[in-house]
C-alpha positions as CSV (number, residue, x, y, z in Angstrom):
1,M,-206.3,62.9,13.1
2,R,-208.2,65.2,10.8
3,G,-208.1,68.1,13.3
4,E,-204.4,67.8,13.7
5,L,-203.9,67.9,10.0
6,L,-206.0,71.1,9.8
7,V,-203.9,72.7,12.5
8,I,-200.6,71.7,10.8
9,A,-202.0,73.1,7.4
10,G,-203.0,76.4,9.1
11,I,-199.5,76.8,10.6
12,V,-197.9,76.0,7.3
13,L,-200.1,78.6,5.5
14,I,-199.2,81.3,8.1
15,F,-195.5,80.6,7.8
16,T,-195.8,80.5,4.0
17,G,-197.5,83.9,4.1
18,F,-194.7,85.4,6.3
19,L,-192.1,83.9,3.9
20,M,-193.8,85.4,0.9
21,V,-194.0,88.9,2.5
22,F,-190.3,88.6,3.5
23,I,-189.2,87.6,0.0
24,G,-191.3,90.3,-1.6
25,T,-189.8,92.9,0.6
26,M,-186.3,91.7,-0.1
27,M,-186.9,91.7,-3.9
28,S,-188.4,95.2,-3.7
29,A,-185.4,96.5,-1.6
30,L,-182.8,94.9,-3.9
31,S,-184.4,96.2,-7.1
32,G,-183.5,99.7,-6.2
33,E,-186.7,101.3,-7.5
34,S,-187.8,104.0,-5.2
35,N,-190.7,105.7,-7.1
36,V,-193.2,102.9,-7.0
37,D,-196.9,103.4,-6.5
38,V,-198.3,100.9,-4.0
39,E,-201.9,99.8,-4.0
40,T,-203.0,98.1,-0.8
41,G,-206.1,96.6,0.5
42,G,-207.2,94.2,3.2
43,V,-210.2,92.6,4.9
44,I,-210.7,91.8,8.5
45,M,-213.6,89.3,9.0
46,I,-215.4,89.4,12.3
47,G,-217.9,86.5,11.8
48,P,-219.7,87.3,8.6
49,I,-219.1,91.1,8.9
50,P,-216.2,92.5,6.9
51,I,-214.0,95.5,7.7
52,V,-212.4,96.7,4.5
53,F,-209.4,99.1,4.2
54,G,-206.9,100.2,1.6
55,T,-206.4,102.5,-1.3
56,Q,-208.9,102.8,-4.1
57,K,-208.0,99.9,-6.3
58,G,-206.8,97.7,-3.4
59,A,-210.0,98.4,-1.4
60,T,-212.1,97.4,-4.5
61,I,-210.4,94.1,-4.7
62,A,-210.6,93.6,-1.0
63,M,-214.4,94.4,-1.1
64,L,-214.9,91.7,-3.7
65,L,-212.9,89.3,-1.6
66,A,-215.1,90.3,1.5
67,I,-218.3,89.6,-0.4
68,V,-217.0,86.1,-1.5
69,L,-215.9,85.3,2.1
70,M,-219.3,86.5,3.5
71,I,-221.2,84.2,1.1
72,L,-218.9,81.3,1.9
73,W,-219.3,81.9,5.6
74,I,-223.1,82.0,5.4
75,A,-223.2,78.9,3.1
76,V,-221.0,76.9,5.5
77,A,-223.0,78.0,8.5
78,L,-226.3,77.0,6.8
79,L,-225.0,73.7,5.4
80,G,-223.5,72.9,8.8
81,R,-226.9,73.0,10.4
82,R,-228.4,70.4,8.1
83,V,-225.8,67.8,9.0
């Protein structure tokens, strides 16, 4: 039962993310502002190894997120061995 709940939670989070991107795009398009500076950043985690991309400010935030995710991944991996 717990595994099914995690799968459902994952699917809900994915659809929530798509919905938030769609709403943000619509709000941006309807506001009519065309001269907006966009800062982006992202992280792709392959195991504990992060791949960071983005603009200067966005990449800095993504790098901090990658460090936190790396630490969490290592902590979960080490704690999982003890159980």
